[in-house]
Backbone as a chain_set.jsonl record, in Angstrom:
{"seq": "MSTGDLQSILTLVAFVTFIGILAWAWSGRRREAFSEAARIPLDDDAPFRAPRGAPAQVDSDSREAR", "coords": {"N": [[-21.794, -24.059, 7.118], [-19.366, -25.937, 5.64], [-17.467, -29.02, 5.816], [-15.113, -28.743, 4.353], [-14.716, -25.966, 4.428], [-14.184, -25.596, 7.144], [-11.824, -27.098, 7.399], [-10.141, -25.558, 5.789], [-10.037, -23.157, 7.235], [-8.829, -24.043, 9.623], [-6.366, -24.877, 8.612], [-5.337, -22.418, 7.763], [-5.153, -21.095, 10.255], [-3.226, -22.73, 11.515], [-1.045, -22.257, 9.817], [-0.608, -19.49, 10.173], [0.045, -19.517, 12.884], [2.436, -20.999, 12.77], [4.063, -19.233, 11.254], [4.137, -17.138, 13.075], [5.574, -18.323, 15.195], [8.012, -18.724, 13.898], [8.767, -16.027, 13.441], [9.049, -15.15, 16.084], [11.15, -16.819, 16.981], [13.289, -16.053, 15.328], [13.625, -13.409, 15.862], [15.461, -10.464, 16.746], [15.46, -9.809, 19.414], [15.473, -12.186, 20.846], [17.889, -13.368, 20.361], [20.188, -13.227, 22.094], [19.356, -14.744, 24.333], [18.934, -17.248, 23.135], [21.521, -17.789, 22.208], [22.903, -17.982, 24.604], [21.601, -20.207, 25.726], [22.361, -22.121, 23.873], [25.015, -22.515, 24.481], [25.075, -23.911, 26.851], [25.516, -26.828, 26.971], [28.23, -26.857, 26.438], [29.543, -25.49, 28.39], [31.828, -25.675, 31.053], [31.511, -27.56, 33.927], [32.074, -28.395, 37.361], [34.721, -30.756, 37.588], [34.138, -34.236, 36.966], [33.942, -36.526, 39.595], [34.626, -39.705, 40.644], [32.793, -41.841, 42.875], [33.991, -42.836, 46.128], [35.85, -45.816, 46.256], [35.075, -46.689, 43.802], [36.017, -48.167, 40.693], [38.879, -46.982, 38.894], [38.736, -45.042, 35.902], [39.908, -45.866, 32.67], [41.5, -44.441, 29.927], [40.974, -45.217, 26.502], [43.116, -44.739, 24.856], [45.322, -44.935, 26.463], [45.661, -47.543, 27.167], [47.535, -50.526, 27.291], [48.816, -52.477, 24.575], [47.844, -55.802, 24.167]], "CA": [[-20.362, -24.179, 6.954], [-19.057, -27.316, 5.303], [-16.224, -29.579, 6.348], [-14.009, -28.151, 3.593], [-14.488, -24.617, 4.953], [-13.553, -25.755, 8.463], [-10.447, -27.535, 7.175], [-9.407, -24.409, 5.266], [-9.824, -22.228, 8.346], [-7.842, -24.642, 10.521], [-5.078, -24.821, 7.918], [-4.899, -21.027, 7.825], [-4.756, -20.829, 11.642], [-1.965, -23.429, 11.743], [-0.006, -21.56, 9.063], [-0.341, -18.216, 10.85], [0.756, -19.877, 14.107], [3.789, -21.375, 12.365], [4.772, -18.003, 10.885], [4.345, -16.416, 14.333], [6.675, -18.983, 15.914], [9.238, -18.392, 13.166], [9.102, -14.628, 13.702], [9.508, -15.082, 17.467], [12.442, -17.495, 17.113], [14.33, -15.352, 14.576], [13.676, -11.986, 16.2], [16.715, -10.045, 17.359], [15.314, -9.743, 20.872], [15.695, -13.515, 21.434], [19.202, -13.875, 19.951], [21.077, -13.406, 23.243], [18.862, -15.865, 25.144], [19.188, -18.497, 22.419], [22.963, -18.012, 22.183], [23.267, -18.447, 25.938], [21.086, -21.566, 25.875], [23.124, -23.01, 23.005], [26.323, -22.739, 25.096], [24.937, -24.676, 28.09], [26.206, -28.124, 26.961], [29.664, -26.681, 26.279], [30.105, -24.874, 29.584], [32.456, -26.644, 31.953], [31.119, -27.585, 35.323], [33.125, -29.011, 38.165], [35.086, -32.05, 36.998], [33.474, -35.414, 37.522], [34.746, -37.323, 40.533], [33.994, -40.993, 40.926], [32.617, -42.086, 44.309], [35.058, -43.62, 46.751], [35.736, -47.25, 46.061], [34.743, -47.002, 42.408], [37.234, -48.414, 39.912], [39.349, -45.854, 38.096], [38.481, -45.173, 34.479], [41.119, -45.857, 31.862], [41.267, -43.998, 28.555], [41.279, -46.253, 25.533], [44.418, -44.43, 24.271], [46.413, -45.243, 27.383], [45.73, -48.985, 27.423], [48.653, -51.207, 26.626], [48.444, -53.539, 23.648], [48.055, -57.12, 24.762]], "C": [[-20.03, -25.656, 6.734], [-17.723, -27.747, 5.937], [-15.003, -28.979, 5.635], [-13.674, -26.747, 4.08], [-13.762, -24.68, 6.297], [-12.093, -26.18, 8.316], [-9.582, -26.383, 6.653], [-9.083, -23.41, 6.369], [-8.754, -22.773, 9.296], [-6.446, -24.653, 9.896], [-4.503, -23.412, 7.977], [-4.428, -20.665, 9.229], [-3.416, -21.498, 11.947], [-0.812, -22.731, 11.031], [0.368, -20.241, 9.728], [0.405, -18.469, 12.157], [2.207, -20.234, 13.803], [4.624, -20.145, 12.021], [5.06, -17.167, 12.14], [5.494, -17.0, 15.135], [7.998, -18.701, 15.221], [9.688, -16.964, 13.454], [9.64, -14.463, 15.118], [10.913, -15.667, 17.606], [13.562, -16.728, 16.43], [14.418, -13.866, 14.909], [14.986, -11.671, 16.918], [16.643, -9.993, 18.873], [15.622, -11.076, 21.539], [17.101, -14.045, 21.177], [20.111, -14.151, 21.144], [20.649, -14.599, 24.097], [19.135, -17.196, 24.456], [20.678, -18.808, 22.357], [23.441, -18.543, 23.533], [22.809, -19.888, 26.159], [21.88, -22.563, 25.028], [24.484, -23.357, 23.616], [26.251, -23.634, 26.335], [25.655, -26.025, 28.022], [27.729, -27.985, 26.898], [30.326, -26.046, 27.495], [30.664, -25.953, 30.496], [31.917, -26.46, 33.362], [32.3, -28.114, 36.11], [33.466, -30.369, 37.559], [34.403, -33.207, 37.721], [34.429, -36.146, 38.448], [33.966, -38.586, 40.855], [33.836, -41.155, 42.437], [33.76, -42.939, 44.85], [34.792, -45.102, 46.555], [35.38, -47.649, 44.643], [36.034, -47.242, 41.637], [37.602, -47.199, 39.066], [39.046, -46.106, 36.627], [39.796, -45.072, 33.725], [40.743, -45.41, 30.46], [41.672, -45.1, 27.595], [42.654, -46.005, 24.906], [45.566, -44.868, 25.169], [46.534, -46.729, 27.7], [46.901, -49.592, 26.661], [48.12, -52.278, 25.694], [48.754, -54.884, 24.271], [48.237, -58.154, 23.709]], "O": [[-20.376, -26.509, 7.551], [-16.981, -26.944, 6.502], [-13.974, -28.74, 6.266], [-12.504, -26.369, 4.144], [-12.838, -23.907, 6.549], [-11.224, -25.678, 9.029], [-8.42, -26.255, 7.038], [-7.974, -22.879, 6.424], [-7.87, -22.03, 9.724], [-5.454, -24.456, 10.597], [-3.308, -23.237, 8.216], [-3.406, -19.996, 9.38], [-2.557, -20.885, 12.58], [0.283, -22.626, 11.584], [1.551, -19.916, 9.831], [1.309, -17.709, 12.502], [3.111, -19.805, 14.52], [5.771, -20.033, 12.453], [6.124, -16.557, 12.244], [6.302, -16.259, 15.695], [9.004, -18.462, 15.888], [10.873, -16.724, 13.687], [10.592, -13.711, 15.331], [11.769, -15.082, 18.269], [14.694, -16.751, 16.914], [15.206, -13.142, 14.3], [15.544, -12.52, 17.613], [17.667, -10.119, 19.546], [16.004, -11.089, 22.709], [17.47, -15.082, 21.729], [20.743, -15.206, 21.201], [21.493, -15.379, 24.537], [19.522, -18.166, 25.108], [21.064, -19.973, 22.444], [24.28, -19.442, 23.595], [23.551, -20.696, 26.717], [22.052, -23.716, 25.424], [25.049, -24.402, 23.291], [27.292, -24.075, 26.821], [26.37, -26.35, 28.97], [28.443, -28.915, 27.271], [31.551, -26.068, 27.612], [30.053, -27.005, 30.687], [31.878, -25.354, 33.902], [33.399, -28.262, 35.575], [32.576, -31.061, 37.064], [34.134, -33.149, 38.921], [35.595, -36.355, 38.111], [32.81, -38.54, 41.277], [34.663, -40.655, 43.2], [34.409, -43.673, 44.105], [33.661, -45.573, 46.673], [35.384, -48.836, 44.317], [37.042, -46.586, 41.902], [36.728, -46.48, 38.583], [39.092, -47.245, 36.162], [40.68, -44.297, 34.088], [39.794, -45.924, 29.868], [42.621, -45.837, 27.86], [43.302, -46.955, 24.465], [46.664, -45.141, 24.684], [47.435, -47.126, 28.439], [47.201, -49.205, 25.531], [47.102, -52.91, 25.976], [49.827, -55.073, 24.843], [48.427, -59.328, 24.024]]}, "num_chains": 1, "name": "protein.A"}
């Protein structure tokens, strides 16, 4: 078995693995889990509260022009 044969086999294995991952990711069985995971950054948690003694944050829109 030559080096070219080994490279061809490894390329084929990588391609089949890639196609398998695509099929898994786009399957209908995973849609709900992926949709739920996609919403995680947008879900509201408890509002942020600064520790006691920390300076209050000021929005850039509410600052007075100087």
